[in-house]
VEXKOLVEX-497333 format. One record per residue (C-alpha): residue number from 1; residue in three letters; x, y, z. Coordinates in nm, 3 decimals. Example, Ala and Ser with C-alpha at 12.3 -4.5 7.8 and 13.67 -1.06 7.14 Angstrom:
BEGIN
PT  resi  resn       px       py       pz
PT     1   ala    1.230   -0.450    0.780
PT     2   ser    1.367   -0.106    0.714
END
This chain:
BEGIN
PT  resi  resn       px       py       pz
PT     1   met    4.752    0.971    8.229
PT     2   pro    4.557    1.242    8.046
PT     3   ser    4.284    1.410    8.248
PT     4   arg    3.941    1.248    8.266
PT     5   arg    3.802    1.526    8.051
PT     6   arg    4.053    1.439    7.776
PT     7   arg    3.997    1.061    7.810
PT     8   phe    3.616    1.060    7.818
PT     9   pro    3.544    1.131    7.447
PT    10   gly    3.777    0.853    7.330
PT    11   gln    3.634    0.602    7.578
PT    12   ser    3.274    0.691    7.488
PT    13   leu    3.340    0.661    7.115
PT    14   gly    3.524    0.333    7.176
PT    15   val    3.217    0.194    7.354
PT    16   leu    2.995    0.300    7.063
PT    17   ala    3.234    0.146    6.807
PT    18   asp    3.250   -0.190    6.985
PT    19   ala    2.876   -0.185    7.056
PT    20   cys    2.830   -0.151    6.680
PT    21   val    3.041   -0.467    6.633
PT    22   val    2.813   -0.673    6.857
PT    23   gly    2.494   -0.512    6.726
PT    24   leu    2.597   -0.553    6.361
PT    25   leu    2.664   -0.926    6.392
PT    26   ala    2.346   -0.994    6.592
PT    27   leu    2.120   -0.780    6.370
PT    28   ser    2.273   -0.924    6.051
PT    29   met    2.200   -1.279    6.169
PT    30   trp    1.847   -1.177    6.271
PT    31   leu    1.796   -1.027    5.923
PT    32   ile    1.927   -1.337    5.743
PT    33   val    1.711   -1.578    5.941
PT    34   arg    1.402   -1.356    5.925
PT    35   ala    1.445   -1.306    5.551
PT    36   gly    1.437   -1.685    5.511
PT    37   asp    1.072   -1.673    5.619
PT    38   gln    1.003   -1.443    5.319
PT    39   pro    0.798   -1.182    5.507
PT    40   pro    0.682   -0.860    5.340
PT    41   ile    0.980   -0.637    5.268
PT    42   leu    0.847   -0.368    5.498
PT    43   his    0.895   -0.610    5.790
PT    44   leu    1.270   -0.609    5.712
PT    45   thr    1.321   -0.239    5.641
PT    46   phe    1.413   -0.147    5.997
PT    47   ala    1.674   -0.425    6.016
PT    48   ile    1.820   -0.334    5.674
PT    49   val    1.859    0.029    5.776
PT    50   gly    1.999   -0.080    6.112
PT    51   val    2.265   -0.303    5.952
PT    52   arg    2.376   -0.016    5.727
PT    53   ala    2.381    0.229    6.016
PT    54   leu    2.582   -0.006    6.239
PT    55   ala    2.830   -0.081    5.961
PT    56   ile    2.887    0.288    5.895
PT    57   gly    2.883    0.370    6.266
PT    58   arg    3.149    0.109    6.346
PT    59   ala    3.396    0.271    6.106
PT    60   ala    3.298    0.630    6.189
PT    61   phe    3.307    0.580    6.566
PT    62   arg    3.639    0.392    6.545
PT    63   tyr    3.798    0.669    6.339
PT    64   thr    3.684    0.950    6.569
PT    65   glu    3.775    0.742    6.875
PT    66   arg    4.132    0.714    6.741
PT    67   leu    4.143    1.090    6.685
PT    68   phe    4.033    1.177    7.038
PT    69   ser    4.220    0.906    7.228
PT    70   his    4.549    0.954    7.043
PT    71   asp    4.525    1.330    7.074
PT    72   ala    4.486    1.295    7.451
PT    73   ala    4.765    1.036    7.482
PT    74   leu    5.013    1.220    7.260
PT    75   gly    4.940    1.548    7.435
PT    76   gln    5.020    1.383    7.766
PT    77   leu    5.330    1.219    7.614
PT    78   ala    5.468    1.564    7.532
PT    79   lys    5.431    1.659    7.899
PT    80   leu    5.593    1.331    8.005
PT    81   arg    5.894    1.392    7.782
PT    82   ala    5.939    1.744    7.919
PT    83   ala    5.899    1.625    8.279
PT    84   thr    6.149    1.344    8.225
PT    85   phe    6.397    1.585    8.070
PT    86   glu    6.358    1.826    8.362
PT    87   ala    6.418    1.538    8.603
PT    88   leu    6.734    1.437    8.414
PT    89   val    6.888    1.785    8.400
PT    90   pro    6.996    1.801    8.769
PT    91   arg    7.151    1.454    8.733
PT    92   val    7.389    1.561    8.456
PT    93   pro    7.676    1.551    8.508
PT    94   gly    7.752    1.321    8.799
PT    95   ala    7.439    1.123    8.884
PT    96   ile    7.385    0.902    8.576
PT    97   glu    7.738    0.862    8.439
PT    98   ser    7.753    0.507    8.581
PT    99   arg    7.475    0.400    8.344
PT   100   arg    7.535    0.291    7.988
PT   101   arg    7.451    0.548    7.720
PT   102   gly    7.218    0.302    7.550
PT   103   glu    7.032    0.243    7.877
PT   104   val    6.978    0.616    7.931
PT   105   leu    6.877    0.674    7.568
PT   106   ala    6.638    0.376    7.566
PT   107   ala    6.477    0.492    7.890
PT   108   phe    6.440    0.852    7.771
PT   109   val    6.308    0.759    7.424
PT   110   asp    6.163    0.407    7.410
PT   111   asp    6.043    0.369    7.770
PT   112   val    5.891    0.718    7.791
PT   113   asp    5.715    0.659    7.458
PT   114   gln    5.593    0.323    7.591
PT   115   leu    5.405    0.506    7.868
PT   116   gln    5.151    0.637    7.615
PT   117   asp    5.021    0.278    7.601
PT   118   glu    4.877    0.320    7.952
PT   119   pro    4.581    0.533    7.835
PT   120   leu    4.568    0.386    7.481
PT   121   arg    4.626    0.013    7.522
PT   122   val    4.560   -0.048    7.891
PT   123   arg    4.298    0.175    8.051
PT   124   gln    4.074    0.243    7.750
PT   125   pro    4.048   -0.119    7.624
PT   126   ile    3.967   -0.242    7.975
PT   127   val    3.696    0.021    8.024
PT   128   val    3.549   -0.025    7.676
PT   129   ser    3.544   -0.406    7.685
PT   130   ala    3.395   -0.408    8.036
PT   131   val    3.112   -0.174    7.936
PT   132   val    3.032   -0.346    7.604
PT   133   val    3.055   -0.700    7.740
PT   134   gly    2.840   -0.599    8.039
PT   135   leu    2.571   -0.444    7.815
PT   136   ser    2.579   -0.747    7.585
PT   137   leu    2.523   -0.984    7.880
PT   138   ile    2.232   -0.771    7.999
PT   139   leu    2.067   -0.781    7.655
PT   140   val    2.118   -1.157    7.623
PT   141   gly    1.979   -1.196    7.977
PT   142   leu    1.660   -1.017    7.875
PT   143   ala    1.602   -1.291    7.620
PT   144   ser    1.742   -1.586    7.816
PT   145   ile    1.901   -1.574    8.161
PT   146   pro    2.063   -1.922    8.125
PT   147   ala    2.226   -1.815    7.799
PT   148   ala    2.361   -1.499    7.965
PT   149   leu    2.501   -1.704    8.255
PT   150   val    2.672   -1.946    8.017
PT   151   leu    2.825   -1.660    7.820
PT   152   ala    2.938   -1.482    8.139
PT   153   ala    3.098   -1.801    8.271
PT   154   phe    3.298   -1.855    7.952
PT   155   val    3.405   -1.489    7.942
PT   156   val    3.540   -1.512    8.296
PT   157   leu    3.699   -1.853    8.240
PT   158   gly    3.855   -1.763    7.906
PT   159   gly    3.982   -1.430    8.034
PT   160   ala    4.136   -1.576    8.349
PT   161   leu    4.301   -1.864    8.161
PT   162   ser    4.441   -1.642    7.885
PT   163   val    4.583   -1.386    8.132
PT   164   trp    4.737   -1.662    8.347
PT   165   leu    4.897   -1.830    8.046
PT   166   ala    5.028   -1.499    7.909
PT   167   asn    5.179   -1.416    8.248
PT   168   arg    5.343   -1.756    8.268
PT   169   ile    5.485   -1.753    7.915
PT   170   ala    5.556   -1.387    7.846
PT   171   gly    5.569   -1.223    8.189
PT   172   ala    5.948   -1.226    8.207
PT   173   ser    5.989   -1.131    7.841
PT   174   asp    5.762   -0.828    7.886
PT   175   arg    5.991   -0.706    8.162
PT   176   glu    6.300   -0.789    7.956
PT   177   leu    6.188   -0.609    7.640
PT   178   ser    6.322   -0.264    7.725
PT   179   ala    6.645   -0.410    7.863
PT   180   ala    6.698   -0.593    7.532
PT   181   arg    6.628   -0.272    7.340
PT   182   ala    6.874   -0.082    7.560
PT   183   ser    7.147   -0.339    7.498
PT   184   leu    7.098   -0.316    7.122
PT   185   val    7.097    0.066    7.126
PT   186   asp    7.412    0.065    7.339
PT   187   ala    7.592   -0.172    7.101
PT   188   leu    7.490    0.034    6.798
PT   189   leu    7.598    0.361    6.963
PT   190   glu    7.938    0.212    7.041
PT   191   arg    7.970    0.082    6.686
PT   192   phe    7.898    0.423    6.532
PT   193   ala    8.072    0.645    6.787
PT   194   ala    8.391    0.436    6.816
PT   195   ser    8.414    0.299    6.462
PT   196   glu    8.764    0.437    6.403
PT   197   val    8.899    0.293    6.729
PT   198   leu    8.734   -0.043    6.665
PT   199   ala    8.880   -0.053    6.315
PT   200   ala    9.227    0.045    6.439
PT   201   phe    9.233   -0.241    6.690
PT   202   gly    9.066   -0.493    6.458
PT   203   ala    8.762   -0.522    6.682
PT   204   leu    8.490   -0.453    6.424
PT   205   asp    8.403   -0.823    6.391
PT   206   val    8.374   -0.854    6.768
PT   207   gln    8.141   -0.554    6.778
PT   208   arg    7.934   -0.692    6.490
PT   209   ala    7.900   -1.017    6.683
PT   210   arg    7.788   -0.823    6.990
PT   211   ile    7.525   -0.640    6.785
PT   212   ala    7.406   -0.972    6.638
PT   213   asp    7.377   -1.120    6.988
PT   214   cys    7.172   -0.820    7.102
PT   215   glu    6.946   -0.852    6.797
PT   216   asp    6.899   -1.225    6.869
PT   217   arg    6.810   -1.148    7.229
PT   218   leu    6.553   -0.887    7.123
PT   219   ala    6.413   -1.127    6.863
PT   220   arg    6.377   -1.402    7.126
PT   221   val    6.192   -1.167    7.358
PT   222   gln    5.957   -1.053    7.081
PT   223   thr    5.903   -1.412    6.965
PT   224   gln    5.811   -1.512    7.320
PT   225   arg    5.563   -1.227    7.337
PT   226   ser    5.415   -1.320    6.998
PT   227   arg    5.381   -1.682    7.106
PT   228   ala    5.193   -1.576    7.418
PT   229   ala    4.966   -1.350    7.211
PT   230   gly    4.892   -1.635    6.971
PT   231   leu    4.806   -1.878    7.252
PT   232   thr    4.588   -1.615    7.417
PT   233   gly    4.399   -1.568    7.090
PT   234   ala    4.360   -1.945    7.056
PT   235   ile    4.215   -1.977    7.407
PT   236   leu    3.967   -1.697    7.345
PT   237   ala    3.866   -1.847    7.010
PT   238   leu    3.810   -2.184    7.177
PT   239   ala    3.608   -2.022    7.455
PT   240   ser    3.404   -1.831    7.197
PT   241   gly    3.319   -2.146    7.003
PT   242   ala    3.236   -2.342    7.318
PT   243   ala    3.018   -2.059    7.447
PT   244   ser    2.827   -2.038    7.117
PT   245   leu    2.769   -2.414    7.120
PT   246   leu    2.644   -2.422    7.480
PT   247   val    2.424   -2.115    7.427
PT   248   leu    2.272   -2.293    7.127
PT   249   leu    2.204   -2.604    7.338
PT   250   val    2.053   -2.393    7.618
PT   251   leu    1.822   -2.205    7.379
PT   252   leu    1.723   -2.503    7.164
PT   253   pro    1.440   -2.638    7.388
PT   254   gly    1.256   -2.305    7.374
PT   255   leu    1.290   -2.261    6.998
PT   256   gly    0.948   -2.198    6.834
PT   257   glu    0.771   -2.167    7.166
PT   258   ser    0.915   -1.886    7.380
PT   259   met    1.166   -1.770    7.116
PT   260   thr    1.144   -1.701    6.745
PT   261   thr    1.400   -1.850    6.504
PT   262   ala    1.528   -1.503    6.412
PT   263   leu    1.595   -1.410    6.774
PT   264   phe    1.747   -1.756    6.831
PT   265   gly    1.994   -1.699    6.547
PT   266   ala    2.085   -1.351    6.671
PT   267   ile    2.161   -1.469    7.026
PT   268   val    2.364   -1.770    6.912
PT   269   val    2.615   -1.550    6.725
PT   270   val    2.646   -1.292    7.004
PT   271   pro    2.925   -1.486    7.187
PT   272   ala    3.151   -1.455    6.881
PT   273   ala    3.109   -1.075    6.880
PT   274   val    3.143   -1.051    7.258
PT   275   phe    3.471   -1.243    7.254
PT   276   glu    3.597   -1.026    6.968
PT   277   val    3.547   -0.724    7.194
PT   278   phe    3.670   -0.906    7.506
PT   279   ala    3.996   -0.998    7.330
PT   280   gln    4.111   -0.645    7.416
PT   281   phe    4.129   -0.738    7.784
PT   282   pro    4.414   -0.996    7.776
PT   283   ala    4.601   -0.772    7.530
PT   284   ala    4.557   -0.481    7.772
PT   285   met    4.695   -0.688    8.059
PT   286   ala    5.001   -0.779    7.850
PT   287   ala    5.049   -0.411    7.757
PT   288   arg    5.017   -0.323    8.124
PT   289   arg    5.315   -0.543    8.213
PT   290   thr    5.526   -0.374    7.944
PT   291   val    5.417   -0.026    8.054
PT   292   gln    5.492   -0.109    8.418
PT   293   ala    5.840   -0.233    8.328
PT   294   ser    5.906    0.084    8.127
PT   295   ala    5.771    0.302    8.409
PT   296   asp    6.003    0.126    8.655
PT   297   arg    6.305    0.196    8.435
PT   298   val    6.210    0.561    8.386
PT   299   ala    6.159    0.593    8.762
PT   300   ser    6.498    0.434    8.835
PT   301   leu    6.656    0.692    8.604
PT   302   thr    6.470    0.999    8.729
PT   303   glu    6.359    0.923    9.084
PT   304   asp    6.655    0.746    9.243
PT   305   thr    6.812    0.938    9.527
PT   306   ile    7.058    1.192    9.394
PT   307   pro    7.402    1.170    9.559
PT   308   ala    7.466    1.442    9.815
PT   309   glu    7.751    1.567    9.596
PT   310   ile    7.510    1.657    9.313
PT   311   pro    7.303    1.975    9.360
PT   312   phe    6.933    1.915    9.301
PT   313   asp    6.753    2.223    9.176
PT   314   val    6.385    2.174    9.090
PT   315   ser    6.342    2.538    8.991
PT   316   gly    6.663    2.559    8.790
PT   317   leu    6.490    2.544    8.453
PT   318   his    6.250    2.825    8.524
PT   319   glu    6.398    3.101    8.739
PT   320   ser    6.589    3.392    8.595
PT   321   ala    6.899    3.562    8.726
PT   322   ala    6.721    3.896    8.694
PT   323   glu    6.505    3.798    8.993
PT   324   thr    6.810    3.766    9.224
PT   325   pro    6.907    4.066    9.446
PT   326   phe    7.283    4.077    9.377
PT   327   asp    7.513    4.326    9.555
PT   328   pro    7.674    4.542    9.282
PT   329   glu    7.963    4.640    9.516
PT   330   ala    8.066    4.282    9.602
PT   331   pro    8.324    4.083    9.403
PT   332   val    8.160    3.909    9.109
PT   333   leu    8.299    3.579    9.236
PT   334   ser    8.430    3.500    9.583
PT   335   val    8.523    3.163    9.736
PT   336   glu    8.654    3.092   10.083
PT   337   asn    8.783    2.764   10.222
PT   338   leu    8.618    2.583    9.931
PT   339   ser    8.632    2.203    9.892
PT   340   ala    8.441    1.944    9.690
PT   341   arg    8.442    1.578    9.597
PT   342   his    8.284    1.354    9.334
PT   343   pro    7.996    1.113    9.410
PT   344   gly    8.126    0.800    9.580
PT   345   ala    8.476    0.942    9.633
PT   346   ala    8.634    0.883    9.972
PT   347   arg    8.821    1.215    9.981
PT   348   ser    8.791    1.567    9.846
PT   349   ala    8.921    1.643    9.497
PT   350   phe    9.051    1.975    9.633
PT   351   ser    9.020    2.167    9.960
PT   352   his    9.092    2.500   10.133
PT   353   val    9.067    2.707    9.813
PT   354   ser    9.008    3.081    9.855
PT   355   phe    9.012    3.370    9.607
PT   356   glu    8.817    3.675    9.490
PT   357   leu    8.755    3.789    9.135
PT   358   arg    8.619    4.121    9.013
PT   359   his    8.512    4.239    8.669
PT   360   gly    8.804    4.263    8.428
PT   361   glu    9.028    4.033    8.635
PT   362   thr    9.171    3.697    8.529
PT   363   leu    9.261    3.407    8.760
PT   364   val    9.484    3.132    8.621
PT   365   val    9.436    2.800    8.802
PT   366   thr    9.720    2.551    8.756
PT   367   gly    9.823    2.221    8.908
PT   368   glu    9.926    1.870    8.827
PT   369   ser    9.684    1.607    8.693
PT   370   gly    9.456    1.495    8.976
PT   371   ser    9.475    1.824    9.164
PT   372   gly    9.104    1.897    9.104
PT   373   lys    9.122    2.174    8.844
PT   374   ser    8.827    2.045    8.637
PT   375   thr    8.639    1.966    8.959
PT   376   leu    8.674    2.332    9.055
PT   377   ala    8.523    2.428    8.718
PT   378   phe    8.227    2.195    8.784
PT   379   val    8.177    2.350    9.128
PT   380   leu    8.180    2.703    8.987
PT   381   ala    7.908    2.597    8.738
PT   382   arg    7.721    2.420    9.023
PT   383   phe    7.737    2.075    8.872
PT   384   leu    7.890    1.959    9.201
PT   385   glu    7.802    2.046    9.560
PT   386   tyr    8.065    2.221    9.770
PT   387   gln    8.169    2.284   10.128
PT   388   gly    8.281    2.626   10.242
PT   389   ser    8.164    2.954   10.093
PT   390   tyr    8.101    3.033    9.725
PT   391   arg    7.941    3.370    9.653
PT   392   leu    7.834    3.547    9.336
PT   393   arg    7.806    3.924    9.384
PT   394   gly    7.764    3.867    9.755
PT   395   val    7.495    3.596    9.726
PT   396   glu    7.571    3.241    9.839
PT   397   ala    7.555    3.010    9.537
PT   398   arg    7.338    2.754    9.720
PT   399   ser    7.059    3.011    9.749
PT   400   leu    7.052    3.066    9.371
PT   401   ser    6.862    2.856    9.123
PT   402   gly    7.075    2.666    8.876
PT   403   arg    6.960    2.887    8.591
PT   404   ala    7.028    3.209    8.780
PT   405   leu    7.382    3.094    8.856
PT   406   arg    7.450    2.976    8.501
PT   407   glu    7.332    3.307    8.360
PT   408   thr    7.624    3.453    8.551
PT   409   val    7.891    3.181    8.520
PT   410   gly    7.956    3.025    8.179
PT   411   leu    8.169    2.711    8.148
PT   412   cys    8.370    2.619    7.839
PT   413   glu    8.465    2.256    7.899
PT   414   gln    8.778    2.070    7.791
PT   415   thr    8.583    1.896    7.516
PT   416   pro    8.294    2.124    7.414
PT   417   his    7.985    1.942    7.295
PT   418   leu    7.904    2.028    6.935
PT   419   phe    7.580    1.909    6.782
PT   420   asp    7.563    1.745    6.441
PT   421   ala    7.423    2.060    6.285
PT   422   asp    7.555    2.372    6.114
PT   423   leu    7.750    2.654    6.275
PT   424   arg    7.440    2.871    6.298
PT   425   gln    7.247    2.622    6.509
PT   426   asn    7.548    2.542    6.729
PT   427   leu    7.586    2.910    6.809
PT   428   lys    7.215    2.981    6.854
PT   429   phe    7.198    2.740    7.145
PT   430   ala    7.360    3.024    7.340
PT   431   arg    7.117    3.292    7.220
PT   432   asp    6.840    3.183    6.984
PT   433   thr    6.745    3.543    6.898
PT   434   ala    7.088    3.628    6.755
PT   435   ser    7.088    3.745    6.394
PT   436   asp    7.326    3.610    6.129
PT   437   glu    7.520    3.938    6.146
PT   438   glu    7.574    3.893    6.520
PT   439   leu    7.682    3.531    6.470
PT   440   glu    7.931    3.628    6.202
PT   441   ala    8.065    3.908    6.422
PT   442   val    8.127    3.676    6.716
PT   443   leu    8.302    3.426    6.486
PT   444   asp    8.534    3.709    6.376
PT   445   arg    8.606    3.793    6.740
PT   446   val    8.719    3.436    6.819
PT   447   gly    8.923    3.409    6.500
PT   448   leu    8.693    3.180    6.302
PT   449   gly    8.546    3.431    6.058
PT   450   asp    8.771    3.356    5.759
PT   451   trp    8.759    2.982    5.827
PT   452   ala    8.378    2.985    5.836
PT   453   arg    8.349    3.188    5.515
PT   454   glu    8.578    2.942    5.335
PT   455   arg    8.350    2.655    5.443
PT   456   gly    8.023    2.814    5.336
PT   457   gly    7.954    3.052    5.622
PT   458   leu    7.703    2.978    5.895
PT   459   asp    7.569    2.682    5.697
PT   460   ala    7.898    2.490    5.742
PT   461   arg    7.847    2.156    5.915
PT   462   val    8.056    2.064    6.221
PT   463   gly    7.989    1.690    6.212
PT   464   glu    7.885    1.453    6.489
PT   465   his    8.048    1.566    6.816
PT   466   gly    8.247    1.818    6.610
PT   467   ser    8.420    1.555    6.398
PT   468   leu    8.470    1.806    6.112
PT   469   val    8.650    2.067    6.324
PT   470   ser    8.981    2.060    6.511
PT   471   gly    9.016    2.079    6.889
PT   472   gly    9.119    2.444    6.873
PT   473   gln    8.827    2.532    6.647
PT   474   ala    8.588    2.357    6.887
PT   475   gln    8.724    2.568    7.173
PT   476   arg    8.675    2.885    6.969
PT   477   ile    8.314    2.785    6.893
PT   478   ala    8.257    2.723    7.264
PT   479   leu    8.396    3.066    7.350
PT   480   ala    8.177    3.221    7.078
PT   481   arg    7.878    3.070    7.256
PT   482   ala    7.993    3.215    7.588
PT   483   leu    8.030    3.558    7.428
PT   484   leu    7.682    3.536    7.277
PT   485   ala    7.537    3.436    7.614
PT   486   asp    7.713    3.740    7.766
PT   487   phe    7.827    3.569    8.088
PT   488   pro    7.981    3.807    8.346
PT   489   val    8.214    3.521    8.449
PT   490   val    8.374    3.288    8.194
PT   491   val    8.541    2.966    8.309
PT   492   leu    8.781    2.818    8.051
PT   493   asp    8.864    2.460    8.148
PT   494   glu    9.184    2.344    7.974
PT   495   pro    9.110    2.527    7.647
PT   496   thr    9.435    2.401    7.490
PT   497   ala    9.367    2.033    7.565
PT   498   gly    9.406    1.832    7.246
PT   499   val    9.579    2.119    7.065
PT   500   asp    9.935    2.095    6.930
PT   501   arg   10.189    2.257    7.162
PT   502   glu   10.309    2.505    6.901
PT   503   leu    9.950    2.624    6.846
PT   504   ala    9.850    2.630    7.213
PT   505   asp   10.002    2.971    7.291
PT   506   lys    9.833    3.136    6.992
PT   507   leu    9.498    2.975    7.075
PT   508   leu    9.519    3.087    7.438
PT   509   thr    9.618    3.441    7.339
PT   510   asp    9.333    3.459    7.085
PT   511   leu    9.077    3.324    7.331
PT   512   met    9.176    3.562    7.607
PT   513   gly    9.187    3.852    7.362
PT   514   ala    8.832    3.775    7.246
PT   515   val    8.687    3.799    7.599
PT   516   pro    8.559    4.152    7.670
PT   517   ala    8.778    4.348    7.909
PT   518   asp    8.501    4.387    8.168
PT   519   arg    8.451    4.011    8.211
PT   520   ala    8.595    3.804    8.495
PT   521   val    8.783    3.500    8.365
PT   522   val    8.887    3.178    8.540
PT   523   leu    9.144    3.008    8.319
PT   524   ile    9.220    2.649    8.414
PT   525   thr    9.529    2.516    8.241
PT   526   his    9.832    2.292    8.284
PT   527   thr   10.046    2.486    8.035
PT   528   glu   10.254    2.800    8.070
PT   529   ile   10.068    3.127    8.024
PT   530   pro   10.185    3.335    7.726
PT   531   ala   10.339    3.672    7.805
PT   532   gly   10.092    3.958    7.785
PT   533   ile    9.808    3.786    7.973
PT   534   asn    9.767    3.984    8.295
PT   535   ser    9.646    3.749    8.567
PT   536   ala    9.665    3.626    8.923
PT   537   arg    9.767    3.265    8.982
PT   538   leu    9.627    2.986    9.196
PT   539   glu    9.803    2.650    9.209
PT   540   leu    9.608    2.351    9.337
PT   541   pro    9.814    2.080    9.511
PT   542   val    9.739    1.712    9.453
PT   543   pro    9.534    1.597    9.755
PT   544   ser    9.724    1.366    9.989
PT   545   gly    9.640    1.002    9.924
PT   546   ala    9.512    1.070    9.571
PT   547   glu    9.639    0.849    9.293
END
């Protein structure tokens, strides 16, 4: 929720706008009935001016109310998005991989956006309708207490019945809405991301049918919600008409004696205006169910207990490595009796690993599939918790913030993530202040300079997930990022994965040659190391009992 100071102007202007609705209808009816008596025009001047003022005020107050209330809600939404992103960062990788991509995307986009309805379509309409309806009942009560009691009774009855019916008809569909959206997003993501595989196995029709089923489910949910909204409107319209009729019958005996015909006409039409304002309340209750369901899904994504194997670092997005008192004489990287396992795994992926690495040294980590080589890379980047000792320049890794550690250790994964943007943007994620000359220089260092110039330079597109570049080129781009970020320790996790065997040696030689001589390098690979790469070796055995 935005702060009270940010909410107050929108709520106040909303009250004025809806008060103009009630006042305009009542004063217009008073003017029509009074004009039928053909009094001197001066007797009607105040009412004529009032009708014009209320008509203009209704539009002006509504416009400014939208400006203030949406500014407050959207400002808070920006904070919500940032807070949700910060809560997701420690959970990647490892803590949310069991969830479908569409579910995560729908929660981060649709459900977080849905939360802006709490101040806009829940709290404010309830406050505004309560204030305006309450003031309207007081004014009607000044003229006729029985009429005010009749109107109050129908407001309460109509509101309770409409909310109960909406809960009964659309309660489940409100909770199902985001789940239906997530299923559709997930099906569409799979269709676009795996189109070639689906086509190769003749499964496009099956996927189209799945998308159609998800669309039908979402349509059913939305239809159910629309049906509930229509029935709610019908109930309120019926209550409005019945209230107007009973108010007329209550006021009729006093007509011409204790009440003028003009005032009689004004009070009789007030219920219609009151119910027009009060219609916000059932709609707000329906929006509240949707917001609550979205909030529950966001909370399940960001507030569930993180597995013990996943480090949770609240300060990781904010601290800087420069604030850490490193020991310049200690090895840049030192591990002793290190072991780690993945969330939910019964046994360690590797254990009893020890080594030291100083500036300018290279450690080659080898081993069969399943020996935990990539798990070691994740531990060094602190994506996984560890047992034993892991020190950077003499400081235990657990005592460092995630950002401080990752300013020292840079990981180039087996399959580097490339964004669907140009080369310039993909490189600037490592250092956004880098000039084009620096970007071109680092591309030359990793052997991509000529290739980039042939494709249009830094404006060359890489495609979605790097679909327009080869596996070797993706690895070179990842290393270029690491060089731009200037990591003291570079971890290369299977850099030749997905590269033809005859090109693997050249790629590995080029990558190692591009790394500055004063950097410490951990090279994880399952292939033979080309001659000329000076390194120590560490072979990880397959853990006993592992498949």
